[in-house]
N, C-alpha and C positions, 0 to 999 in steps of 0.2 A: 502614457503604457508601463505599466509596471513592468521592469527588467527582472530576469529570474537566471539562476543560474545552472545550467545542467552538468553535474557534477557525476562522474564515472571512474570505478573503484579499477583502476587497472593493473595492481599487484596485489598481492597478499599481503596480510598485516603479522603473519607467520614469522619467525627470525628476524622482526623489525628491531632494533636496537635499543632506542626509548620504548619505556612503558609510556611515555605519555604520547606515542604516538596512535597507541591502540585507543585510548582514551579520550583522543581527537576523534578517530574515527567511528569511536563507539558514540560519540557525543552528534556527528552529523547524521546519525543514521543507517551505517553502512552493517553490514551482518555477512556478508556473503562477496566473491569476486564477481566482476563485470556487472555490477546492478548502476542503473542508474537513478539519481534522485535529484530532483527541483526543489532548489532553495532559493529563498531571498535573497537579491544581491543588496548586504548591508558591511558596514565594515566587520562585524565579528566574524561571520560566515569567511571573508576573505581572508581573515590573520589564520583561521584554522585552517584554510587550503594552502594557505604560504608554510604552516607546518610539514604537513604531509602532501606535500607537490609531488614529491616522487613515487607515491602511493596511487596516486588521481588524474586525472585529465578533467578538464572544465570549460567551457564557454559560456558568453553568454547568448541568451535567446530573450525574442518575445514572451511573454504569458502563452499569448494567440498561439504559438509554437508547439505549446506542450501539449499532446495524445492525451484523450480522453482515456481513463483505465478500461481494460476490456471484461467486460461481462463474466462472471466469474461463477460456475453448474454449482450446483449443490452436492456433485460428487453422487447423485442415487437417484433411480427416477422412480417413482410410486406410480403402480399400473394398479388400478381398480378390476377387480371383477367380479364379473353380474353373479347375482345368488342366484340359485341352482333351487327350484322348487319353493321357494319362499314368496311370499308376494311383501312388497314393502309395503310398510304400515304408514298411513297417514299418520302425521303429527298435526293434534287439534291443539290449537293454544289454549292456555289454560286461562279458565272463567274467571274474571274479576267477580271481588265482594262488592255488592252493593250495603253499606251502611249508611 
């Protein structure tokens, strides 16, 4: 089974002493505090985590332990109103030309 890393940002990058830290956090995909990302366990990611170990916490997990993303709503609801006083037109299929 493939191993994954569960990486959570625990501290803000604001006030970080090195510009490198900000670049590494952006390349890992962090945009806000207390976000959790799941990354493949490889030497490149481990090296990045070593550079910003004071800003993140991480742990090894199995791929099966990753929760499924929650279903997102569209943000609006469509309510169809019945037509008042008008009959619905029946659509007739277009007639095919015979050539």
